[in-house]
PLY file of the C-alpha trace (Angstrom):
ply
format ascii 1.0
element vertex 524
property float x
property float y
property float z
element edge 523
property int vertex1
property int vertex2
end_header
-6.39 -13.16 24.74
-6.42 -13.66 28.51
-3.38 -14.23 30.69
-1.89 -17.57 31.72
-0.64 -17.98 35.31
1.02 -21.43 35.29
4.56 -21.60 33.93
5.39 -24.51 31.57
8.97 -24.99 30.34
9.97 -27.84 28.03
12.52 -28.98 25.43
12.24 -30.51 21.94
15.13 -32.02 20.00
15.71 -30.78 16.47
15.01 -34.25 15.07
11.61 -34.33 16.80
10.61 -30.74 16.01
9.58 -31.39 12.38
6.73 -33.70 13.37
5.92 -32.24 16.77
2.26 -31.18 17.29
3.44 -27.89 18.80
4.10 -26.57 15.29
0.39 -26.09 14.67
0.07 -23.97 17.82
2.99 -21.58 17.28
2.30 -17.95 16.41
4.34 -14.77 16.19
3.37 -12.44 19.01
1.78 -9.09 18.21
4.69 -7.17 19.71
7.13 -8.61 17.18
7.42 -6.89 13.83
7.24 -8.71 10.53
10.95 -8.64 9.66
13.44 -10.49 7.52
16.57 -9.04 9.09
18.84 -12.10 8.95
21.21 -12.08 6.00
22.02 -15.14 3.90
25.41 -15.37 5.64
23.79 -15.27 9.09
21.35 -18.03 8.15
24.16 -20.22 6.83
26.23 -19.60 9.95
23.30 -20.46 12.21
22.67 -23.79 10.46
26.37 -24.67 10.71
26.35 -23.76 14.41
23.38 -26.11 14.98
25.60 -28.93 13.71
28.91 -28.12 15.43
28.38 -25.72 18.35
27.55 -27.56 21.60
26.64 -24.27 23.30
24.35 -22.82 20.65
21.52 -20.73 22.07
18.18 -22.21 21.04
16.12 -20.66 23.81
12.58 -19.61 22.86
10.58 -17.25 25.05
6.83 -17.64 24.65
3.47 -16.66 26.12
0.48 -19.04 26.11
-3.21 -18.19 25.92
-6.14 -20.12 27.40
-6.52 -22.08 24.13
-2.97 -23.45 24.46
-1.70 -21.36 21.54
1.95 -20.34 21.92
3.03 -16.83 20.93
6.79 -16.51 20.43
8.06 -13.41 22.25
11.78 -13.91 21.69
13.69 -16.31 19.45
11.29 -16.06 16.54
14.02 -15.70 13.91
15.92 -18.74 15.22
12.73 -20.76 15.30
11.73 -19.67 11.79
15.06 -20.74 10.31
14.92 -24.12 12.05
11.35 -24.60 10.85
12.34 -23.81 7.24
15.34 -26.14 7.55
13.47 -29.16 8.92
10.64 -28.61 6.42
13.30 -28.70 3.64
12.51 -25.23 2.25
16.23 -24.54 1.84
16.66 -27.81 -0.06
13.69 -27.27 -2.38
11.63 -24.07 -2.36
8.84 -25.95 -4.18
8.61 -28.79 -1.65
5.09 -29.83 -0.66
3.31 -27.35 1.63
5.99 -24.69 1.09
4.72 -21.08 1.09
4.73 -18.99 -2.06
8.15 -17.34 -2.01
8.92 -14.05 -3.71
11.60 -13.91 -6.39
14.01 -12.27 -3.94
13.39 -15.02 -1.37
13.91 -17.72 -4.00
17.22 -16.12 -4.92
18.36 -16.21 -1.28
17.19 -19.81 -0.81
19.13 -20.96 -3.87
22.23 -19.12 -2.67
21.97 -20.84 0.72
21.52 -24.21 -1.00
24.55 -23.66 -3.23
26.74 -22.59 -0.32
25.69 -25.27 2.19
25.34 -28.16 -0.24
23.77 -31.25 1.40
23.72 -29.47 4.78
20.82 -27.37 3.48
18.73 -30.56 3.32
17.72 -31.55 6.85
16.56 -34.96 5.61
19.98 -35.77 4.14
21.72 -34.49 7.26
19.73 -36.97 9.33
20.97 -39.81 7.12
24.42 -39.25 8.58
24.54 -41.15 11.94
27.02 -38.75 13.55
25.11 -35.62 12.54
21.78 -37.16 13.45
23.03 -37.93 16.98
24.20 -34.31 17.25
20.76 -33.05 16.23
19.10 -35.35 18.75
21.23 -33.81 21.48
20.51 -30.26 20.34
17.36 -29.02 22.03
14.95 -26.19 21.47
14.36 -24.85 24.96
10.93 -23.24 25.41
10.57 -20.91 28.39
7.18 -19.49 29.31
6.42 -15.93 30.39
3.27 -15.76 32.52
0.89 -12.85 32.94
-0.61 -10.45 30.44
0.74 -9.83 26.90
2.06 -6.43 28.04
3.95 -8.08 30.88
5.49 -10.45 28.36
6.55 -7.47 26.25
8.24 -5.86 29.25
10.22 -9.04 29.85
11.19 -9.11 26.18
12.40 -5.52 26.28
14.32 -6.11 29.52
16.51 -8.75 27.84
16.68 -6.94 24.50
17.59 -3.37 25.41
17.80 -2.26 21.79
14.30 -3.45 20.96
12.04 -0.65 19.77
8.42 -0.30 20.74
5.75 -0.62 18.12
4.96 2.79 16.71
1.56 4.43 17.14
0.21 3.11 13.82
1.06 -0.48 14.69
-0.38 -0.03 18.19
-3.64 1.35 16.82
-3.88 -1.47 14.31
-3.49 -4.10 17.03
-6.01 -2.33 19.27
-8.59 -2.85 16.51
-7.93 -6.55 16.30
-10.92 -8.50 15.01
-12.35 -5.85 12.68
-12.65 -6.21 8.90
-10.03 -3.48 8.46
-7.64 -5.27 10.83
-7.61 -8.43 8.70
-7.52 -6.56 5.38
-4.59 -4.45 6.60
-2.81 -7.54 7.89
-3.14 -9.20 4.48
-1.76 -6.11 2.70
1.06 -5.13 5.07
2.32 -8.28 6.80
3.53 -10.03 3.65
4.89 -13.57 4.25
3.70 -13.42 7.85
-0.09 -13.15 7.85
-1.51 -16.66 7.59
-1.77 -17.34 11.33
-3.83 -14.18 11.95
-5.95 -14.56 8.82
-6.70 -18.15 9.84
-8.87 -16.66 12.59
-11.41 -15.83 9.86
-12.02 -19.56 9.30
-12.57 -18.72 5.64
-12.18 -21.26 2.84
-10.65 -18.64 0.52
-7.80 -17.61 2.81
-5.21 -18.36 0.09
-6.99 -15.95 -2.26
-6.96 -13.25 0.45
-3.22 -13.75 1.00
-2.48 -13.57 -2.74
-4.66 -10.48 -3.15
-2.87 -8.82 -0.23
0.49 -9.45 -1.92
-0.77 -7.94 -5.18
-2.12 -4.85 -3.39
1.14 -4.41 -1.47
3.35 -4.64 -4.57
1.12 -2.41 -6.69
0.60 0.26 -4.04
4.08 0.58 -2.59
6.21 -0.27 -5.63
4.29 0.69 -8.79
2.24 3.65 -7.55
4.36 5.05 -4.73
7.70 4.19 -6.39
9.11 2.45 -3.30
8.58 5.50 -1.11
10.56 5.20 2.11
7.70 4.38 4.46
8.17 2.53 7.73
6.14 -0.61 8.35
3.92 1.28 10.76
3.26 4.09 8.31
2.34 1.58 5.62
-0.21 0.19 8.06
-1.55 3.70 8.70
-1.83 4.42 4.98
-3.69 1.21 4.13
-6.00 1.71 7.12
-6.97 5.17 5.87
-7.52 3.92 2.31
-9.92 1.34 3.71
-11.59 4.09 5.73
-12.07 6.18 2.57
-13.72 3.20 0.88
-15.91 1.87 3.68
-15.89 4.39 6.53
-17.02 3.03 9.88
-18.21 -0.17 8.18
-14.57 -1.24 7.89
-14.50 -1.59 11.70
-17.19 -4.29 11.65
-16.22 -7.05 14.11
-19.10 -9.48 13.58
-17.65 -12.90 12.80
-20.58 -14.08 10.69
-19.44 -14.07 7.05
-16.44 -11.92 7.98
-14.06 -13.66 5.58
-16.24 -12.70 2.62
-16.51 -9.10 3.85
-12.75 -8.81 4.20
-12.17 -10.17 0.70
-14.76 -7.79 -0.78
-13.20 -4.83 1.06
-9.79 -5.75 -0.35
-11.23 -6.09 -3.86
-12.70 -2.57 -3.53
-9.25 -1.25 -2.59
-7.62 -3.21 -5.42
-10.07 -1.84 -8.00
-9.40 1.80 -7.08
-5.63 1.27 -7.09
-5.93 -0.33 -10.54
-7.86 2.74 -11.73
-4.98 4.92 -10.57
-2.27 2.86 -12.27
-2.01 -0.37 -14.25
-0.71 -3.31 -12.16
2.06 -5.62 -13.37
-0.59 -8.24 -14.14
-3.56 -6.44 -15.67
-7.00 -7.42 -14.42
-8.94 -5.77 -17.22
-9.66 -2.46 -15.46
-8.43 0.41 -17.69
-6.38 2.76 -15.53
-6.05 6.51 -15.62
-2.29 6.06 -15.52
-1.79 8.95 -13.08
1.88 9.88 -13.10
3.19 9.52 -9.53
5.80 12.25 -9.92
3.19 14.84 -10.82
0.25 13.74 -8.68
1.95 12.35 -5.53
5.44 13.87 -5.35
6.88 17.32 -4.79
10.57 18.24 -4.90
11.51 14.54 -4.97
9.47 13.85 -1.83
6.42 11.60 -1.63
3.36 13.58 -0.49
0.97 11.32 1.39
-1.64 14.08 1.57
-1.80 14.43 -2.21
-2.04 10.67 -2.65
-4.93 10.35 -0.20
-6.72 13.28 -1.86
-6.44 11.80 -5.36
-7.31 8.30 -4.14
-10.53 9.72 -2.65
-11.35 11.57 -5.88
-10.79 8.49 -8.06
-12.92 6.44 -5.65
-15.75 8.99 -5.86
-15.61 9.10 -9.67
-15.52 5.30 -9.83
-18.61 5.01 -7.64
-20.48 7.89 -9.30
-20.33 9.97 -6.11
-18.67 13.11 -7.44
-21.00 15.86 -8.66
-20.50 19.42 -9.87
-23.60 21.59 -10.11
-25.81 18.53 -9.81
-24.08 16.63 -12.63
-22.06 13.50 -11.99
-18.40 13.65 -12.96
-17.30 10.52 -14.80
-14.00 9.37 -16.23
-14.75 10.89 -19.62
-15.29 14.29 -17.97
-11.97 13.97 -16.17
-10.15 13.02 -19.37
-11.62 16.07 -21.09
-9.98 18.38 -18.55
-7.03 16.27 -17.53
-4.42 18.38 -19.27
-5.77 21.52 -17.61
-5.78 19.89 -14.18
-2.21 18.70 -14.66
-1.20 22.18 -15.80
-2.60 23.60 -12.55
-0.88 20.94 -10.44
2.44 21.67 -12.10
2.26 25.46 -12.22
0.35 26.34 -9.02
1.96 24.18 -6.30
1.20 27.02 -3.86
-2.37 25.73 -3.64
-1.16 22.35 -2.41
1.59 23.75 -0.19
-0.61 26.32 1.56
-3.43 23.83 2.14
-1.09 21.29 3.73
0.61 24.06 5.68
-2.68 25.28 7.12
-4.54 22.01 7.73
-1.68 19.55 8.18
-0.40 16.56 6.25
-1.82 13.07 5.98
-5.24 12.45 7.44
-5.49 15.94 8.97
-5.32 17.69 5.64
-6.16 15.41 2.74
-9.90 16.17 2.69
-9.14 19.91 2.45
-6.64 19.22 -0.31
-9.19 17.04 -2.04
-11.46 20.10 -2.19
-8.66 22.12 -3.83
-8.16 19.45 -6.50
-11.92 19.27 -7.05
-11.86 23.03 -7.57
-9.22 22.49 -10.26
-11.56 20.04 -11.97
-14.53 22.39 -11.61
-12.63 25.35 -13.08
-11.36 23.22 -15.96
-14.87 21.95 -16.74
-16.35 25.45 -16.53
-13.91 27.27 -18.79
-11.01 26.56 -21.11
-7.73 27.37 -19.43
-5.51 29.63 -21.48
-3.27 31.72 -19.28
-2.04 33.72 -22.23
-5.56 35.15 -22.09
-5.58 37.75 -19.31
-9.31 37.38 -18.59
-9.08 33.62 -18.08
-5.99 33.92 -15.91
-7.71 36.59 -13.81
-10.81 34.41 -13.52
-8.79 31.46 -12.27
-6.86 33.53 -9.73
-9.98 35.21 -8.34
-11.84 31.88 -8.20
-9.06 30.39 -6.06
-8.71 33.52 -3.91
-12.39 33.68 -3.03
-12.68 29.92 -2.55
-9.55 29.49 -0.42
-8.81 32.64 1.51
-5.65 31.26 3.10
-3.66 30.92 -0.14
-0.63 33.21 -0.18
-1.44 35.24 -3.29
-4.91 35.96 -1.91
-4.16 39.37 -0.36
-2.26 40.69 -3.37
-4.97 39.83 -5.86
-7.94 40.84 -3.75
-6.48 44.20 -2.67
-4.81 45.35 -5.88
-6.37 43.19 -8.59
-7.11 44.92 -11.89
-8.31 43.61 -15.23
-11.34 41.82 -16.61
-12.62 38.45 -15.41
-15.65 36.14 -15.78
-17.88 36.74 -12.76
-20.19 33.83 -13.69
-17.35 31.31 -13.63
-16.09 32.67 -10.33
-19.58 32.40 -8.85
-19.87 28.75 -9.96
-16.49 27.74 -8.60
-16.93 29.51 -5.27
-20.43 28.07 -4.91
-19.14 24.57 -5.64
-16.31 24.84 -3.12
-18.67 26.19 -0.48
-20.94 23.19 -1.06
-18.10 20.86 -0.11
-17.08 20.20 3.46
-14.68 17.69 4.98
-16.32 14.36 5.82
-17.56 13.66 9.30
-15.80 10.30 9.57
-14.40 9.36 12.94
-10.70 8.92 12.30
-8.18 7.78 14.92
-5.82 10.52 15.99
-2.99 7.99 15.74
-2.92 8.56 12.00
-2.27 12.29 12.17
0.91 12.34 10.09
2.11 9.97 7.38
4.52 12.09 5.38
7.88 10.45 4.69
10.61 11.88 2.50
12.31 10.04 -0.36
15.43 11.22 -2.22
15.17 10.55 -5.92
16.60 11.95 -9.09
15.34 15.39 -9.99
12.20 15.19 -12.06
10.50 17.79 -14.22
7.01 16.57 -15.09
6.33 18.98 -17.92
9.22 17.58 -19.95
7.65 14.13 -20.22
5.48 12.82 -23.05
1.74 13.36 -23.13
-1.17 11.15 -24.16
-2.20 11.96 -27.72
-5.84 11.37 -26.85
-6.33 13.55 -23.75
-3.02 15.49 -23.62
-2.52 14.30 -20.05
0.92 13.37 -18.74
2.04 9.84 -19.60
3.34 7.52 -16.86
5.16 4.89 -18.92
4.58 2.12 -16.37
0.84 2.59 -16.70
0.09 2.79 -20.43
-1.24 0.70 -23.28
-0.11 0.46 -26.88
-2.84 1.72 -29.20
-3.13 1.30 -32.96
-3.16 4.66 -34.73
-5.05 2.91 -37.52
-7.37 0.39 -35.88
-7.00 -3.31 -36.60
-10.58 -3.36 -37.88
-9.55 -0.79 -40.47
-6.43 -2.57 -41.66
-3.93 -1.27 -39.14
-0.87 -3.39 -38.34
0.97 -4.11 -35.13
4.15 -2.33 -36.11
6.06 0.46 -34.40
5.02 3.07 -36.96
1.35 2.34 -36.19
1.71 2.29 -32.41
1.35 4.95 -29.73
1.39 4.83 -25.93
-1.79 6.16 -24.33
-3.58 5.94 -21.01
-5.48 2.62 -20.74
-8.81 4.35 -20.13
-8.24 6.67 -23.10
-7.60 3.60 -25.23
-11.02 2.22 -24.24
-12.77 5.48 -25.05
-11.03 5.73 -28.41
-11.97 2.17 -29.37
-11.78 1.82 -33.19
-12.08 5.53 -33.87
-9.34 7.68 -35.28
-7.43 10.11 -33.09
-9.21 13.04 -34.73
-12.62 11.45 -34.10
-12.04 10.74 -30.41
-10.53 14.19 -29.77
-13.48 15.81 -31.52
-15.81 13.84 -29.23
-13.86 14.88 -26.14
-13.05 18.51 -26.82
-15.24 19.95 -29.58
0 1
1 2
2 3
3 4
4 5
5 6
6 7
7 8
8 9
9 10
10 11
11 12
12 13
13 14
14 15
15 16
16 17
17 18
18 19
19 20
20 21
21 22
22 23
23 24
24 25
25 26
26 27
27 28
28 29
29 30
30 31
31 32
32 33
33 34
34 35
35 36
36 37
37 38
38 39
39 40
40 41
41 42
42 43
43 44
44 45
45 46
46 47
47 48
48 49
49 50
50 51
51 52
52 53
53 54
54 55
55 56
56 57
57 58
58 59
59 60
60 61
61 62
62 63
63 64
64 65
65 66
66 67
67 68
68 69
69 70
70 71
71 72
72 73
73 74
74 75
75 76
76 77
77 78
78 79
79 80
80 81
81 82
82 83
83 84
84 85
85 86
86 87
87 88
88 89
89 90
90 91
91 92
92 93
93 94
94 95
95 96
96 97
97 98
98 99
99 100
100 101
101 102
102 103
103 104
104 105
105 106
106 107
107 108
108 109
109 110
110 111
111 112
112 113
113 114
114 115
115 116
116 117
117 118
118 119
119 120
120 121
121 122
122 123
123 124
124 125
125 126
126 127
127 128
128 129
129 130
130 131
131 132
132 133
133 134
134 135
135 136
136 137
137 138
138 139
139 140
140 141
141 142
142 143
143 144
144 145
145 146
146 147
147 148
148 149
149 150
150 151
151 152
152 153
153 154
154 155
155 156
156 157
157 158
158 159
159 160
160 161
161 162
162 163
163 164
164 165
165 166
166 167
167 168
168 169
169 170
170 171
171 172
172 173
173 174
174 175
175 176
176 177
177 178
178 179
179 180
180 181
181 182
182 183
183 184
184 185
185 186
186 187
187 188
188 189
189 190
190 191
191 192
192 193
193 194
194 195
195 196
196 197
197 198
198 199
199 200
200 201
201 202
202 203
203 204
204 205
205 206
206 207
207 208
208 209
209 210
210 211
211 212
212 213
213 214
214 215
215 216
216 217
217 218
218 219
219 220
220 221
221 222
222 223
223 224
224 225
225 226
226 227
227 228
228 229
229 230
230 231
231 232
232 233
233 234
234 235
235 236
236 237
237 238
238 239
239 240
240 241
241 242
242 243
243 244
244 245
245 246
246 247
247 248
248 249
249 250
250 251
251 252
252 253
253 254
254 255
255 256
256 257
257 258
258 259
259 260
260 261
261 262
262 263
263 264
264 265
265 266
266 267
267 268
268 269
269 270
270 271
271 272
272 273
273 274
274 275
275 276
276 277
277 278
278 279
279 280
280 281
281 282
282 283
283 284
284 285
285 286
286 287
287 288
288 289
289 290
290 291
291 292
292 293
293 294
294 295
295 296
296 297
297 298
298 299
299 300
300 301
301 302
302 303
303 304
304 305
305 306
306 307
307 308
308 309
309 310
310 311
311 312
312 313
313 314
314 315
315 316
316 317
317 318
318 319
319 320
320 321
321 322
322 323
323 324
324 325
325 326
326 327
327 328
328 329
329 330
330 331
331 332
332 333
333 334
334 335
335 336
336 337
337 338
338 339
339 340
340 341
341 342
342 343
343 344
344 345
345 346
346 347
347 348
348 349
349 350
350 351
351 352
352 353
353 354
354 355
355 356
356 357
357 358
358 359
359 360
360 361
361 362
362 363
363 364
364 365
365 366
366 367
367 368
368 369
369 370
370 371
371 372
372 373
373 374
374 375
375 376
376 377
377 378
378 379
379 380
380 381
381 382
382 383
383 384
384 385
385 386
386 387
387 388
388 389
389 390
390 391
391 392
392 393
393 394
394 395
395 396
396 397
397 398
398 399
399 400
400 401
401 402
402 403
403 404
404 405
405 406
406 407
407 408
408 409
409 410
410 411
411 412
412 413
413 414
414 415
415 416
416 417
417 418
418 419
419 420
420 421
421 422
422 423
423 424
424 425
425 426
426 427
427 428
428 429
429 430
430 431
431 432
432 433
433 434
434 435
435 436
436 437
437 438
438 439
439 440
440 441
441 442
442 443
443 444
444 445
445 446
446 447
447 448
448 449
449 450
450 451
451 452
452 453
453 454
454 455
455 456
456 457
457 458
458 459
459 460
460 461
461 462
462 463
463 464
464 465
465 466
466 467
467 468
468 469
469 470
470 471
471 472
472 473
473 474
474 475
475 476
476 477
477 478
478 479
479 480
480 481
481 482
482 483
483 484
484 485
485 486
486 487
487 488
488 489
489 490
490 491
491 492
492 493
493 494
494 495
495 496
496 497
497 498
498 499
499 500
500 501
501 502
502 503
503 504
504 505
505 506
506 507
507 508
508 509
509 510
510 511
511 512
512 513
513 514
514 515
515 516
516 517
517 518
518 519
519 520
520 521
521 522
522 523
């Protein structure tokens, strides 16, 4: 956007605003966050003030580009409430052309309607001659800020001293405006406030992109990450890196030709991997691994962004057939075969995770190194059966990790004073595999150097939870399927006694076989 140098101030009465052509040219400026900070009581008070307060402040500060689009710099919340009021959203959340409101928003709208009565309906208010005259006299006063967008931001901050700057993740996102990743991230992170930017794609399936973004947002941040306390900017940074894992530099494509389709496909790729990690509220037919967040992505009640990125990358590689060990592709069946062993290592050897993050950093700085550690867990589990009551196998595991990752704390003790038997062949395979891996050469923005955010939750002990009867892996109850112990095709009934919760992908592998048959196929 280029700067405008001619100031244009004007006023619009509230009665004229609903049908005014300016509505189609109003946008929220980039320097304003997507927020819903006004409470129900504040909204009700504001509407009442519009009807009775002769000195109500309806001043709107805006910046205009060369295409005559108006970007609201200050007064966006006031303008949004007036827009919803005149469009009758408060009177009927299902009115024609109304957006798709969330359940929480519907609850607030109904509360406002119940408290305000007929005053919530702008159309009915205008039927009252006295109130209509008041609304005609009440003006929205638009005041233009000229110059560059940054100059407009400085003016905004000068009159709002408590306004915070965008954080580095938001700044980086806006600097990459126009790329496929920019639009995909906008759809996933700016919920209820993304249509104006996505409209730039000029794509006939924009509604589908918006709906998909909402599904990704809810599934990622609520189901998988358990409402981890991430700021808006850090959510943007996380989604940007997930898109980078999937598409690399291709996600920064800025060519407008067919861009809408590319953005939708990129989002579907992200959605598919997230659905492999955990089952969404509305299943799309992709059997998930049902990874338990508390074991895979949390430590000491704190969400670990590095672990999540590492496991997301591993699931993506398995899904695309990109993960290999000793020249053999690792598929979901292979992972299920060793899942219990991998989860045992995650639970009982947190030092591997802690020391890797401590040495290489959290978030984007360290997740590829941590991904290598988790791949080593998979390699060890595929190469030998883990039984730490067996001294030789325990020794083999410890030496494999020591020689593969020389920075791990117990390294010096075991290398200098280690005694006992071990399997040299297994150690050689694991070390060779780890040495064959190296962090990717992707160009990642330094702005995403740290994404870790703490979350206080009830104390959780993963090993005390139920396990899948098919693979012995930890069960995450929000990402399971009910399986028939005796298959329907063999006379089984849909009763409690014949049901068992298993991982969705295990359920697919089991099919109509008995538990003994599928376990024999997996482990014998």
